[in-house]
LOBA-577456 format. One record per atom (N, C-alpha, C): x, y, z; residue number from 1. Coordinates in steps of 0.02 Angstrom, whole numbers, plus 50000, padded with zeros to 5 digits. Layout:
r east X | north Y | up Z | resi NUM
...
***
This chain:
r east 52504 | north 51176 | up 47894 | resi 1
r east 52450 | north 51174 | up 47860 | resi 1
r east 52396 | north 51117 | up 47893 | resi 1
r east 52421 | north 51043 | up 47871 | resi 2
r east 52380 | north 51019 | up 47920 | resi 2
r east 52382 | north 51014 | up 47992 | resi 2
r east 52437 | north 51033 | up 48022 | resi 3
r east 52414 | north 51054 | up 48103 | resi 3
r east 52347 | north 51106 | up 48123 | resi 3
r east 52328 | north 51130 | up 48077 | resi 4
r east 52272 | north 51162 | up 48068 | resi 4
r east 52243 | north 51150 | up 48077 | resi 4
r east 52219 | north 51067 | up 48044 | resi 5
r east 52163 | north 51047 | up 48002 | resi 5
r east 52112 | north 51040 | up 48083 | resi 5
r east 52133 | north 51017 | up 48123 | resi 6
r east 52096 | north 50985 | up 48166 | resi 6
r east 52047 | north 51057 | up 48201 | resi 6
r east 52091 | north 51121 | up 48214 | resi 7
r east 52068 | north 51177 | up 48220 | resi 7
r east 51994 | north 51200 | up 48175 | resi 7
r east 52022 | north 51184 | up 48110 | resi 8
r east 51939 | north 51189 | up 48057 | resi 8
r east 51907 | north 51135 | up 48081 | resi 8
r east 51912 | north 51087 | up 48121 | resi 9
r east 51868 | north 51017 | up 48122 | resi 9
r east 51806 | north 51059 | up 48177 | resi 9
r east 51851 | north 51085 | up 48206 | resi 10
r east 51823 | north 51097 | up 48274 | resi 10
r east 51759 | north 51157 | up 48252 | resi 10
r east 51812 | north 51190 | up 48209 | resi 11
r east 51755 | north 51268 | up 48196 | resi 11
r east 51671 | north 51235 | up 48147 | resi 11
r east 51698 | north 51162 | up 48117 | resi 12
r east 51672 | north 51154 | up 48061 | resi 12
r east 51597 | north 51130 | up 48097 | resi 12
r east 51627 | north 51099 | up 48160 | resi 13
r east 51588 | north 51055 | up 48191 | resi 13
r east 51530 | north 51124 | up 48233 | resi 13
r east 51569 | north 51156 | up 48251 | resi 14
r east 51543 | north 51238 | up 48281 | resi 14
r east 51474 | north 51248 | up 48223 | resi 14
r east 51496 | north 51274 | up 48168 | resi 15
r east 51453 | north 51305 | up 48139 | resi 15
r east 51398 | north 51259 | up 48112 | resi 15
r east 51389 | north 51189 | up 48137 | resi 16
r east 51371 | north 51136 | up 48095 | resi 16
r east 51300 | north 51120 | up 48160 | resi 16
r east 51312 | north 51159 | up 48218 | resi 17
r east 51253 | north 51180 | up 48241 | resi 17
r east 51212 | north 51227 | up 48246 | resi 17
r east 51251 | north 51294 | up 48203 | resi 18
r east 51229 | north 51333 | up 48211 | resi 18
r east 51139 | north 51336 | up 48184 | resi 18
r east 51128 | north 51294 | up 48110 | resi 19
r east 51065 | north 51322 | up 48109 | resi 19
r east 51076 | north 51335 | up 47996 | resi 19
r east 51008 | north 51307 | up 47970 | resi 20
r east 51011 | north 51330 | up 47913 | resi 20
r east 51059 | north 51317 | up 47876 | resi 20
r east 51092 | north 51340 | up 47817 | resi 21
r east 51130 | north 51312 | up 47754 | resi 21
r east 51205 | north 51329 | up 47807 | resi 21
r east 51212 | north 51370 | up 47841 | resi 22
r east 51267 | north 51367 | up 47860 | resi 22
r east 51276 | north 51307 | up 47903 | resi 22
r east 51229 | north 51261 | up 47937 | resi 23
r east 51251 | north 51190 | up 47948 | resi 23
r east 51254 | north 51166 | up 47914 | resi 23
r east 51211 | north 51169 | up 47867 | resi 24
r east 51231 | north 51098 | up 47826 | resi 24
r east 51292 | north 51094 | up 47785 | resi 24
r east 51334 | north 51164 | up 47773 | resi 25
r east 51401 | north 51165 | up 47747 | resi 25
r east 51437 | north 51147 | up 47810 | resi 25
r east 51422 | north 51156 | up 47868 | resi 26
r east 51472 | north 51154 | up 47925 | resi 26
r east 51484 | north 51077 | up 47919 | resi 26
r east 51404 | north 51044 | up 47927 | resi 27
r east 51419 | north 50946 | up 47927 | resi 27
r east 51460 | north 50934 | up 47869 | resi 27
r east 51466 | north 50951 | up 47812 | resi 28
r east 51464 | north 50926 | up 47749 | resi 28
r east 51554 | north 50938 | up 47789 | resi 28
r east 51574 | north 50992 | up 47774 | resi 29
r east 51636 | north 50994 | up 47813 | resi 29
r east 51677 | north 50968 | up 47862 | resi 29
r east 51638 | north 50965 | up 47928 | resi 30
r east 51648 | north 50916 | up 47990 | resi 30
r east 51650 | north 50854 | up 47950 | resi 30
r east 51591 | north 50816 | up 47911 | resi 31
r east 51603 | north 50740 | up 47897 | resi 31
r east 51650 | north 50735 | up 47845 | resi 31
r east 51684 | north 50780 | up 47820 | resi 32
r east 51737 | north 50761 | up 47763 | resi 32
r east 51801 | north 50763 | up 47804 | resi 32
r east 51813 | north 50802 | up 47843 | resi 33
r east 51861 | north 50789 | up 47906 | resi 33
r east 51897 | north 50745 | up 47924 | resi 33
r east 51826 | north 50723 | up 47972 | resi 34
r east 51813 | north 50674 | up 48008 | resi 34
r east 51839 | north 50604 | up 47963 | resi 34
r east 51809 | north 50596 | up 47919 | resi 35
r east 51822 | north 50540 | up 47855 | resi 35
r east 51891 | north 50535 | up 47862 | resi 35
r east 51917 | north 50591 | up 47824 | resi 36
r east 51988 | north 50586 | up 47847 | resi 36
r east 52019 | north 50578 | up 47872 | resi 36
r east 52000 | north 50599 | up 47951 | resi 37
r east 52034 | north 50580 | up 48018 | resi 37
r east 52055 | north 50499 | up 48003 | resi 37
r east 51988 | north 50487 | up 47981 | resi 38
r east 51960 | north 50409 | up 48002 | resi 38
r east 52029 | north 50357 | up 47960 | resi 38
r east 52019 | north 50388 | up 47877 | resi 39
r east 52077 | north 50349 | up 47848 | resi 39
r east 52143 | north 50366 | up 47858 | resi 39
r east 52139 | north 50427 | up 47914 | resi 40
r east 52229 | north 50435 | up 47918 | resi 40
r east 52244 | north 50382 | up 48005 | resi 40
r east 52204 | north 50358 | up 48046 | resi 41
r east 52189 | north 50318 | up 48094 | resi 41
r east 52212 | north 50250 | up 48080 | resi 41
r east 52156 | north 50219 | up 48030 | resi 42
r east 52182 | north 50152 | up 47987 | resi 42
r east 52242 | north 50140 | up 47972 | resi 42
r east 52258 | north 50205 | up 47934 | resi 43
r east 52370 | north 50205 | up 47920 | resi 43
r east 52407 | north 50204 | up 47943 | resi 43
r east 52393 | north 50238 | up 48045 | resi 44
r east 52423 | north 50240 | up 48066 | resi 44
r east 52437 | north 50178 | up 48110 | resi 44
r east 52354 | north 50121 | up 48124 | resi 45
r east 52370 | north 50054 | up 48136 | resi 45
r east 52416 | north 50014 | up 48094 | resi 45
r east 52406 | north 50019 | up 48024 | resi 46
r east 52435 | north 49979 | up 47990 | resi 46
r east 52494 | north 49996 | up 48003 | resi 46
r east 52506 | north 50052 | up 47997 | resi 47
r east 52579 | north 50061 | up 48008 | resi 47
r east 52622 | north 50034 | up 48064 | resi 47
r east 52596 | north 50032 | up 48120 | resi 48
r east 52611 | north 50011 | up 48200 | resi 48
r east 52622 | north 49934 | up 48188 | resi 48
r east 52568 | north 49906 | up 48156 | resi 49
r east 52571 | north 49826 | up 48157 | resi 49
r east 52621 | north 49800 | up 48104 | resi 49
r east 52660 | north 49826 | up 48081 | resi 50
r east 52696 | north 49794 | up 48014 | resi 50
r east 52716 | north 49762 | up 48052 | resi 50
r east 52749 | north 49706 | up 48062 | resi 51
r east 52783 | north 49660 | up 48048 | resi 51
r east 52779 | north 49598 | up 48118 | resi 51
r east 52711 | north 49633 | up 48136 | resi 52
r east 52686 | north 49595 | up 48206 | resi 52
r east 52666 | north 49514 | up 48207 | resi 52
r east 52671 | north 49490 | up 48237 | resi 53
r east 52647 | north 49393 | up 48201 | resi 53
r east 52548 | north 49387 | up 48217 | resi 53
r east 52514 | north 49447 | up 48268 | resi 54
r east 52460 | north 49457 | up 48300 | resi 54
r east 52411 | north 49505 | up 48249 | resi 54
r east 52443 | north 49535 | up 48189 | resi 55
r east 52437 | north 49558 | up 48142 | resi 55
r east 52350 | north 49555 | up 48103 | resi 55
r east 52369 | north 49495 | up 48082 | resi 56
r east 52302 | north 49507 | up 48040 | resi 56
r east 52256 | north 49506 | up 48084 | resi 56
r east 52266 | north 49462 | up 48136 | resi 57
r east 52180 | north 49462 | up 48196 | resi 57
r east 52177 | north 49524 | up 48221 | resi 57
r east 52235 | north 49592 | up 48244 | resi 58
r east 52235 | north 49636 | up 48258 | resi 58
r east 52175 | north 49687 | up 48207 | resi 58
r east 52199 | north 49693 | up 48142 | resi 59
r east 52171 | north 49729 | up 48110 | resi 59
r east 52083 | north 49657 | up 48070 | resi 59
r east 52085 | north 49605 | up 48089 | resi 60
r east 52017 | north 49574 | up 48076 | resi 60
r east 51976 | north 49613 | up 48136 | resi 60
r east 51990 | north 49591 | up 48206 | resi 61
r east 51967 | north 49647 | up 48264 | resi 61
r east 51942 | north 49697 | up 48236 | resi 61
r east 51991 | north 49758 | up 48224 | resi 62
r east 51992 | north 49822 | up 48215 | resi 62
r east 51918 | north 49820 | up 48164 | resi 62
r east 51908 | north 49789 | up 48101 | resi 63
r east 51885 | north 49820 | up 48051 | resi 63
r east 51805 | north 49775 | up 48070 | resi 63
r east 51816 | north 49724 | up 48099 | resi 64
r east 51749 | north 49700 | up 48128 | resi 64
r east 51719 | north 49739 | up 48191 | resi 64
r east 51760 | north 49775 | up 48224 | resi 65
r east 51766 | north 49840 | up 48288 | resi 65
r east 51721 | north 49867 | up 48254 | resi 65
r east 51752 | north 49916 | up 48187 | resi 66
r east 51723 | north 49976 | up 48151 | resi 66
r east 51648 | north 49944 | up 48110 | resi 66
r east 51636 | north 49896 | up 48096 | resi 67
r east 51559 | north 49859 | up 48072 | resi 67
r east 51515 | north 49869 | up 48131 | resi 67
r east 51529 | north 49830 | up 48155 | resi 68
r east 51462 | north 49785 | up 48241 | resi 68
r east 51455 | north 49883 | up 48250 | resi 68
r east 51499 | north 49893 | up 48288 | resi 69
r east 51480 | north 49938 | up 48369 | resi 69
r east 51516 | north 50031 | up 48308 | resi 69
r east 51508 | north 50016 | up 48257 | resi 70
r east 51508 | north 50099 | up 48217 | resi 70
r east 51551 | north 50132 | up 48240 | resi 70
r east 51491 | north 50155 | up 48292 | resi 71
r east 51505 | north 50201 | up 48304 | resi 71
r east 51586 | north 50242 | up 48369 | resi 71
r east 51595 | north 50187 | up 48403 | resi 72
r east 51639 | north 50202 | up 48467 | resi 72
r east 51706 | north 50194 | up 48443 | resi 72
r east 51721 | north 50112 | up 48393 | resi 73
r east 51755 | north 50118 | up 48406 | resi 73
r east 51795 | north 50172 | up 48331 | resi 73
r east 51743 | north 50197 | up 48289 | resi 74
r east 51785 | north 50253 | up 48223 | resi 74
r east 51802 | north 50302 | up 48269 | resi 74
r east 51746 | north 50316 | up 48307 | resi 75
r east 51778 | north 50387 | up 48359 | resi 75
r east 51847 | north 50349 | up 48370 | resi 75
r east 51845 | north 50304 | up 48403 | resi 76
r east 51931 | north 50320 | up 48419 | resi 76
r east 51986 | north 50290 | up 48378 | resi 76
r east 51958 | north 50256 | up 48309 | resi 77
r east 51991 | north 50269 | up 48251 | resi 77
r east 52046 | north 50346 | up 48254 | resi 77
r east 51972 | north 50380 | up 48242 | resi 78
r east 51961 | north 50455 | up 48232 | resi 78
r east 52009 | north 50490 | up 48262 | resi 78
r east 52009 | north 50479 | up 48334 | resi 79
r east 52073 | north 50513 | up 48363 | resi 79
r east 52126 | north 50505 | up 48355 | resi 79
r east 52130 | north 50434 | up 48353 | resi 80
r east 52210 | north 50422 | up 48343 | resi 80
r east 52252 | north 50467 | up 48273 | resi 80
r east 52178 | north 50455 | up 48226 | resi 81
r east 52196 | north 50507 | up 48176 | resi 81
r east 52203 | north 50593 | up 48173 | resi 81
r east 52188 | north 50605 | up 48238 | resi 82
r east 52189 | north 50665 | up 48257 | resi 82
r east 52260 | north 50696 | up 48302 | resi 82
r east 52252 | north 50650 | up 48343 | resi 83
r east 52329 | north 50628 | up 48379 | resi 83
r east 52386 | north 50633 | up 48323 | resi 83
r east 52386 | north 50594 | up 48278 | resi 84
r east 52419 | north 50621 | up 48243 | resi 84
r east 52441 | north 50691 | up 48194 | resi 84
r east 52397 | north 50695 | up 48195 | resi 85
r east 52412 | north 50777 | up 48158 | resi 85
r east 52430 | north 50826 | up 48196 | resi 85
r east 52396 | north 50809 | up 48286 | resi 86
r east 52448 | north 50863 | up 48326 | resi 86
r east 52534 | north 50838 | up 48328 | resi 86
r east 52539 | north 50763 | up 48347 | resi 87
r east 52603 | north 50752 | up 48386 | resi 87
r east 52609 | north 50676 | up 48333 | resi 87
r east 52657 | north 50702 | up 48287 | resi 88
r east 52675 | north 50657 | up 48211 | resi 88
r east 52679 | north 50574 | up 48265 | resi 88
r east 52629 | north 50501 | up 48269 | resi 89
r east 52644 | north 50453 | up 48291 | resi 89
r east 52692 | north 50418 | up 48246 | resi 89
r east 52697 | north 50435 | up 48179 | resi 90
r east 52760 | north 50374 | up 48141 | resi 90
r east 52815 | north 50416 | up 48126 | resi 90
r east 52870 | north 50394 | up 48154 | resi 91
r east 52913 | north 50418 | up 48118 | resi 91
r east 52971 | north 50395 | up 48083 | resi 91
r east 53008 | north 50421 | up 48028 | resi 92
r east 53042 | north 50400 | up 47997 | resi 92
r east 53104 | north 50333 | up 48000 | resi 92
r east 53090 | north 50278 | up 47965 | resi 93
r east 53176 | north 50236 | up 48016 | resi 93
r east 53208 | north 50271 | up 47983 | resi 93
r east 53248 | north 50212 | up 48047 | resi 94
r east 53335 | north 50220 | up 48051 | resi 94
r east 53372 | north 50178 | up 48007 | resi 94
r east 53415 | north 50224 | up 48005 | resi 95
r east 53454 | north 50172 | up 47941 | resi 95
r east 53453 | north 50204 | up 47856 | resi 95
r east 53422 | north 50256 | up 47810 | resi 96
r east 53386 | north 50267 | up 47777 | resi 96
r east 53358 | north 50223 | up 47718 | resi 96
r east 53335 | north 50167 | up 47764 | resi 97
r east 53289 | north 50143 | up 47726 | resi 97
r east 53232 | north 50133 | up 47710 | resi 97
r east 53182 | north 50123 | up 47658 | resi 98
r east 53129 | north 50117 | up 47648 | resi 98
r east 53078 | north 50067 | up 47689 | resi 98
r east 53026 | north 50086 | up 47661 | resi 99
r east 52962 | north 50024 | up 47723 | resi 99
r east 52992 | north 49943 | up 47697 | resi 99
r east 52972 | north 49906 | up 47719 | resi 100
r east 52993 | north 49863 | up 47702 | resi 100
r east 52962 | north 49828 | up 47619 | resi 100
r east 52978 | north 49770 | up 47592 | resi 101
r east 52952 | north 49774 | up 47539 | resi 101
r east 52984 | north 49813 | up 47464 | resi 101
r east 53002 | north 49864 | up 47487 | resi 102
r east 53033 | north 49904 | up 47438 | resi 102
r east 53131 | north 49865 | up 47393 | resi 102
***
């Protein structure tokens, strides 16, 4: 199901360009999906930087960039989330162990 959501996002973005109430519904749906992909992109970045010595600096820089340069950095994070929907970027750990800290 989640592999079809990028197509739903594309359809919602198309609907938002039509006009009227259809555009409002399309904009609401595409905004919701885009926010979900932003959160997924942030989760992937948090996942991939686990255990790195530079993690705190990278995450601070990312969040500051999202706050200051809102559009560009946030779009890149959303694209990372979209990429994960098509090509899974997170892989299960080898050896049957759970995530660190459990």
